[in-house]
N, C-alpha and C positions, 0 to 999 in steps of 0.2 A: 367476481362473484359479488352480488349485492349483499349489503349488510355485513361485509367482512372488513374489519378494521385492525390495523396493527401499528405499532410504533416500536421498532427494534433498532437500536443504535449499535453499529458495528464499526470496528477499526480494522482495516486490512493493512498488512505490512508485507512487502515482498522486495526482492533484491535483483539488481542487475546481474546477468550471468557473469560468473567469474569475479563478482564483486568489484568490477572495474568502475572507476569514476567517470562514467560516460554521459551522465545527464549534466549537460553544461548549462551554466547560468543564462547564456544567450538564447536558449530555447526552452528552459524550464517552465516558464509561465505559459507558453504556447502548448506544451505537453499537458500541463495541468488543466487548461481550458478544454483541450480535446477530451481528456478523461472525464471531465465534468459533463461534457456533452453525451458521452456514452452512458454515464450513470443516469442523467436526465431522460435520455431516450428509453431507458429501461424502466422508467417511472419511479425511480428512487430519488432521494434528495441528498445531494452532496452538502456536507456541513463544513468540512475542512480537508485540505489536501496540501501536502508538501513533498516535492520530489527532491530528495538529497542526491548528491552525485552518484551514489551507489545503491540507494534503496528509496522506497516511497512509502508514505503513510497516507491512507485514505480513510476518512471518517464520514459515514453516511447513515441516513435513516432508511432502512429497508422498508419500502412501501408495498411493492408488488410481490406477493409470496408465491406466484405461479411458477417461477423458475428457481433453481437451486443457487446457493451461494457459490458453489464451485463453477457453475455456468457463468455467473456474473464475473467472477475473477478471471476466468478463461477469456471471456469477451474483452475485458479491459486489457489484459496482457497481450492477446493476439492483435487487437485493433491498434493499441498504442505502439506495439513493435512495428507493425506495418506503417503507421503514421511516421514514426521516426525514420525508418528506412526509406520510405517514398519521398520524404522531404529532404533526404540526404543531409541531415544534421551532422552526421559523423562520416569519417572516411572509411570506417569499418562497419560491418553489419551489427545491428543492435539486437539483443535478446534479453528477456527476463529469465532468471533462474527458475527451475521447477519449484513448485510449492509456494506456500504463503502462510502467514499467520492471520487468524481472524479472532478478534476479541470483542466481547459484548460489554455494554455499559448501560447504566440506568440514566434516566433523564437528569437526575441530580448531579451526575458526573460530566454532563455534556460540556459545560464551560471549561472545566479543567482539562478535558481531552483536547478541545480546540486550542487552548492556550499551549498545551504541550506540543501539539503538531505545528503550530505557527512559530514556535521558538526552537525548531529543530537545529538551526545553524548554531545557536548558542549552546544548546544541549550537547551537540556532538563535538563541541570544542573541549568538553570535559569527559565525555564517555563515548566509547566506540560503539558501532552498530552491533557488534557481537555481544558486548556487555548489555546493551539495551534489549536486544532480542531475547537473550537468556533470562533477563529480569522479567520480561513479559511472560515467558513460558512458566517461570517459577511463580510469579505473582498470581497467575490465573490457574495454577496447579495443573498444568498440562504435563502429562507424562511424555518424556521425549528421550530419544537416544541421540547423543551429540553427533554421531556419525551420519545421522539423517537430517540434521539441521543444515541451513544454508552453508555453502562452501565458504569458509572463513579463512582466507589466505593470510590474515594477520596473526593466526594462531598456528604454531608449528605442530600442535598435538592433534 
């Protein structure tokens, strides 16, 4: 639609099914480039991405508001699942867990979010994904029930 402008910064976080460490270093960058292509084809702008072995962070600027956020995440998850499986990067089928986190930021926070995402390896040397994700939900004041948060096998409760 003409004369419609937006600048919405969103970070998506979602996990590998079963929280298994299936995203290997030898195909991590290729996966990130593939997801970047999906985002670009949808007329959005990828700002930062990092695929950890068991989860991914995607930070983008939402440009085209004609489709929903859930449609975008579904497209990323379905297409990247098919990409990983068709390329036979793994000996077993790959899937993402159901659900995702979506967190919004202002322009002034952009650099700190990029820095955070690009330093995931160092960050997770000190903090588990479960701790990180619960922190996000708490910081953004998201009401949640732990039984509906990602399957966290490192937590017996």
